[in-house]
C-alpha positions in Angstrom: -42.2 -14.2 20.6 -38.8 -12.2 20.8 -38.8 -8.5 22.4 -36.4 -6.2 22.2 -34.8 -7.3 25.8 -34.5 -11.1 24.2 -32.9 -9.4 20.7 -30.4 -7.2 23.4 -29.1 -10.6 25.3 -28.3 -12.1 22.2 -26.6 -8.9 20.9 -24.4 -9.3 23.8 -24.1 -13.0 24.1 -22.4 -13.0 20.1 -19.9 -10.1 21.1 -17.7 -12.7 21.9 -18.0 -14.9 19.1 -17.8 -11.8 16.8 -14.5 -10.7 18.7 -13.3 -14.1 18.3 -14.1 -14.4 14.2 -12.2 -11.0 14.1 -9.3 -12.3 16.3 -8.8 -15.8 14.1 -8.9 -13.9 10.9 -6.4 -11.3 11.7 -4.3 -13.6 14.1 -2.2 -14.7 11.1 -1.9 -11.7 8.6 0.2 -11.7 5.7 2.4 -8.7 6.1 3.0 -6.8 3.3 6.4 -4.8 3.8 7.4 -1.3 2.6 10.9 -0.4 1.5 12.8 2.2 0.9 15.8 3.3 2.9 16.0 6.9 1.8 19.2 9.3 3.5 16.8 12.0 5.5 19.6 14.8 4.8 19.9 14.2 0.8 16.1 13.8 0.1 15.0 16.4 2.1 17.3 18.6 1.0 16.4 17.6 -3.1 12.7 17.8 -1.7 11.5 19.4 0.8 11.7 19.2 4.8 10.3 16.4 6.0 9.9 13.8 3.1 12.7 11.2 4.8 12.7 10.1 7.8 14.8 7.4 10.1 18.5 5.9 9.4 18.1 5.2 5.8 21.4 5.3 4.1 20.4 5.9 0.3 21.3 9.1 -1.1 19.1 11.1 -3.4 21.3 11.2 -5.9 22.2 7.6 -6.0 18.2 7.1 -5.7 18.3 9.0 -9.1 21.0 7.4 -11.0 19.5 3.8 -9.8 16.1 4.7 -11.3 17.1 6.6 -14.2 19.7 3.4 -15.0 17.4 0.4 -14.1 13.9 2.1 -14.3 13.4 1.3 -10.5 14.9 1.6 -7.1 15.4 -1.9 -6.4 15.9 -0.7 -2.3 12.5 0.4 -2.7 10.0 -2.3 -3.0 7.1 -4.2 -2.1 7.7 -7.8 -0.3 6.7 -9.9 -1.3 5.9 -9.1 -4.5 3.5 -12.0 -5.3 1.8 -14.3 -3.2 -1.6 -16.5 -2.2 -3.8 -16.0 0.1 -6.7 -17.5 2.0 -10.2 -15.7 2.1 -10.6 -13.7 5.5 -6.9 -13.4 5.2 -5.9 -9.7 6.4 -3.0 -7.7 5.1 -0.8 -6.0 7.4 1.1 -3.3 5.4 4.1 -2.4 7.2 6.2 0.7 5.8 10.0 0.2 6.9 10.8 3.4 5.3 11.8 6.4 6.0 9.0 7.8 3.5 5.3 7.7 2.9 4.0 4.9 0.6 0.8 3.8 -1.0 -0.8 0.5 -1.4 -3.4 1.0 -4.1 -5.3 -1.6 -6.4 -5.0 -1.0 -9.6 -6.6 -3.0 -13.0 -2.8 -2.4 -14.5 0.1 -1.5 -13.8 1.3 2.4 -14.4 3.0 5.0 -13.0 2.0 7.1 -9.9 1.5 11.1 -9.3 5.0 12.1 -9.4 5.7 12.8 -13.2 9.5 12.7 -12.3 9.5 9.6 -11.0 7.1 8.6 -13.4 9.5 9.6 -16.1 12.0 7.8 -14.9 10.6 4.8 -13.9 9.5 4.4 -17.7 5.8 4.5 -16.8 4.6 8.1 -18.0 0.6 7.4 -17.9 -0.4 7.2 -14.3 -2.9 4.3 -13.1 -6.3 6.1 -13.1 -6.6 4.6 -9.8 -3.4 6.6 -8.8 -4.1 10.2 -10.2 -5.7 12.6 -12.7 -4.9 15.3 -14.7 -6.2 18.2 -14.5 -5.4 21.3 -16.8 -1.6 19.6 -17.4 -1.1 18.4 -13.5 -1.6 14.9 -11.7 -3.6 15.2 -8.7 -3.2 12.2 -6.1 -6.8 10.4 -5.8 -7.5 10.1 -2.3 -7.0 7.9 0.2 -9.6 5.3 0.6 -10.1 1.8 1.3 -8.3 0.5 -2.1 -6.1 3.8 -2.2 -3.7 3.5 1.5 -1.5 6.0 2.4 0.9 4.2 4.6 3.5 6.9 6.8 6.9 6.5 7.1 7.7 3.6 9.8 3.8 2.8 10.6 2.0 0.1 9.9 -2.0 0.3 9.1 -4.5 -2.6 8.3 -5.1 -3.3 4.9 -7.8 -5.2 2.8 -9.3 -8.5 3.7 -8.6 -11.9 1.0 -12.3 -12.3 0.1 -13.2 -8.7 0.2 -14.5 -6.5 -2.5 -10.9 -5.5 -2.6 -9.3 -8.6 -2.7 -12.1 -11.2 -4.6 -11.4 -14.7 -3.8 -10.4 -16.6 -7.4 -8.7 -13.7 -8.4 -5.3 -12.2 -8.5 -5.2 -8.6 -7.4 -2.5 -5.7 -8.3 -1.3 -3.4 -6.1 1.5 -0.5 -6.9 2.3 2.5 -4.8 1.3 5.8 -6.5 4.7 7.3 -5.6 7.2 4.9 -6.7 5.3 3.3 -9.2 8.0 0.1 -9.9 7.0 -0.9 -5.9 4.5 -3.7 -6.8 2.5 -7.2 -5.6 0.4 -9.1 -7.0 -1.8 -11.3 -4.6 -4.0 -13.8 -5.6 -7.4 -14.6 -3.2 -8.3 -18.4 -3.3 
């Protein structure tokens, strides 16, 4: 007969095993680096105080010129832009940039929630996972396990390969909903 006391002992005995499973799954994470070396003085002057921190060197004017000419800014990217994952691999989202990025699962790549950047990047229609339109204004989708906001110069734990967000046997698309040309496609084995 299983008693409450026995259940408690079993639960306590399982703690080290559960901790080991978590440690094994996260001891070899896949790091997704988010780049964007914005110049704080010019970005904050153009967009608003606190938009950019750190010591990036790309001015807002250079950013806009490059985006206008190439529909992307080469230094704003997810690295790697593609990869394969074993089930159980934990993503580590490392924002090396001076501004916020999102890591958002999308069905198809599209625009984000900043119309100016959508237009210049050639993605005028926002991905529905990034924004909704209300009275002609783009409203960002709230943060969720599939729409992670990563603050400048921080690291967040991302989804786990083999989970509902990164299902086994599929390729999953992620983009930044602020800078929609920042993309990666991850295949879970």
